[in-house]
C-alpha positions in Angstrom: 0.0 0.0 0.0 1.7 3.3 -1.1 1.9 6.2 1.3 0.5 9.5 0.2 2.7 12.4 1.2 0.9 15.1 -0.8 -1.1 16.3 2.2 2.0 16.6 4.5 3.5 20.1 5.1 7.2 20.2 4.3 9.8 21.2 1.9 8.5 23.3 -1.0 5.0 23.5 0.4 6.3 24.8 3.7 8.4 27.5 2.0 5.3 28.6 0.0 3.2 28.7 3.1 5.9 30.7 4.9 6.2 33.1 2.0 2.5 33.6 1.8 2.3 34.4 5.5 5.3 36.8 5.3 3.6 38.7 2.4 0.4 39.0 4.4 2.3 40.4 7.4 4.2 42.8 5.2 0.9 44.1 3.9 -0.4 44.6 7.5 2.9 46.4 8.3 2.5 48.7 5.2 -1.1 49.5 6.3 0.3 50.4 9.8 2.8 52.8 8.3 0.4 54.3 5.8 -2.6 54.4 8.2 -1.0 56.8 10.6 -2.4 55.1 13.7 1.1 54.7 15.1 2.7 57.9 13.7 3.9 58.9 17.1 6.0 55.7 17.5 9.7 56.2 17.0 11.5 54.0 14.4 8.1 52.5 13.4 9.4 50.6 10.3 12.3 49.0 12.2 10.0 47.9 15.0 7.5 46.5 12.5 10.2 44.4 10.9 11.3 43.1 14.3 7.8 42.4 15.4 7.0 40.5 12.2 10.1 38.3 12.7 9.1 37.7 16.3 5.5 36.8 15.4 6.6 34.4 12.6 9.1 32.8 15.0 6.3 31.9 17.4 3.6 31.1 14.9 4.9 27.6 14.5 2.1 26.3 12.2 2.1 29.5 10.0 -1.6 29.8 10.6 -1.4 33.6 11.1 -2.5 33.2 14.7 -0.6 32.4 17.9 -2.8 29.8 19.7 -2.5 28.7 23.3 0.0 25.9 22.6 2.3 28.2 20.6 2.0 30.8 23.4 2.9 28.0 25.9 6.0 27.1 23.8 6.9 30.8 23.5 6.8 31.3 27.3 8.8 28.2 27.9 11.4 29.3 25.4 11.7 32.6 27.2 12.0 30.9 30.5 8.6 32.1 31.7 6.6 28.9 31.9 2.9 29.6 32.6 -0.1 27.5 33.6 -3.0 26.9 31.2 -5.1 29.4 33.0 -2.4 32.1 32.9 -2.0 31.5 29.2 -5.8 31.9 28.6 -5.7 35.2 30.6 -2.8 36.4 28.5 -4.6 35.7 25.3 -7.9 37.2 26.6 -6.0 40.4 27.5 -4.9 40.9 23.8 -7.6 39.1 21.8 -10.1 41.7 20.5 -11.9 39.3 18.1 -12.8 36.7 20.8 -11.1 34.0 18.6 -9.1 32.5 21.4 -5.9 33.3 19.5 -3.6 36.3 18.9 -3.5 37.4 15.3 -0.8 39.7 13.9 -2.9 42.9 14.1 -3.7 42.2 17.8 0.0 41.5 18.3 1.0 44.8 16.8 -1.6 46.8 18.7 -0.3 45.1 21.9 3.3 45.9 21.1 2.8 49.4 19.8 -0.2 50.5 21.9 0.0 52.4 25.2 -1.7 49.7 27.3 0.6 47.2 28.9 -0.2 43.5 28.9 1.7 40.6 30.6 2.9 39.3 27.3 4.2 42.7 26.1 6.1 43.2 29.4 7.7 39.7 29.1 8.7 40.3 25.4 10.1 43.7 26.2 12.2 42.3 29.1 13.3 39.4 26.9 14.6 41.9 24.3 16.4 44.0 26.9 17.8 40.9 28.6 19.7 39.8 25.5 23.4 39.8 26.1 25.4 42.8 24.9 28.0 42.0 22.3 31.1 40.9 24.1 34.4 42.5 23.1 36.6 40.2 21.0 40.4 40.0 20.7 43.1 40.4 23.3 42.3 42.3 26.5 44.1 45.7 26.7 47.5 45.7 28.4 47.6 47.2 31.9 50.6 48.6 33.8 51.2 49.0 37.5 49.8 52.5 37.3 46.4 51.0 36.4 46.1 49.2 39.7 43.9 50.7 42.4 
């Protein structure tokens, strides 16, 4: 009995799905820039590129939404494991469409908006917590005069 692999996601199909999602998110980013809703945000275009990458990183199935399991994996990856109830509350805080998931528009309004949510705070701290670039090469030479 032959195995049918045509319905499996992978390889070329995965790349096409990923590209389709990226194009859709680019369109939303373009609307944000053109719409003027976030005109007071500094470095808006740079932030939108970073937020798109972050959203795509955590939208594991490329559905266009971050569901509760993807949010769970995101929190674990960030070292902030949460209970099922906490995850539901985090989604409810952001979910304006009552879909039970976080779509990209909701993600952007969370990150760029004035209101703070638990997820926004965690993501902002994660960004600030990244290690600074360490100097490379030999350490500078010191003399006896440099000692305290």
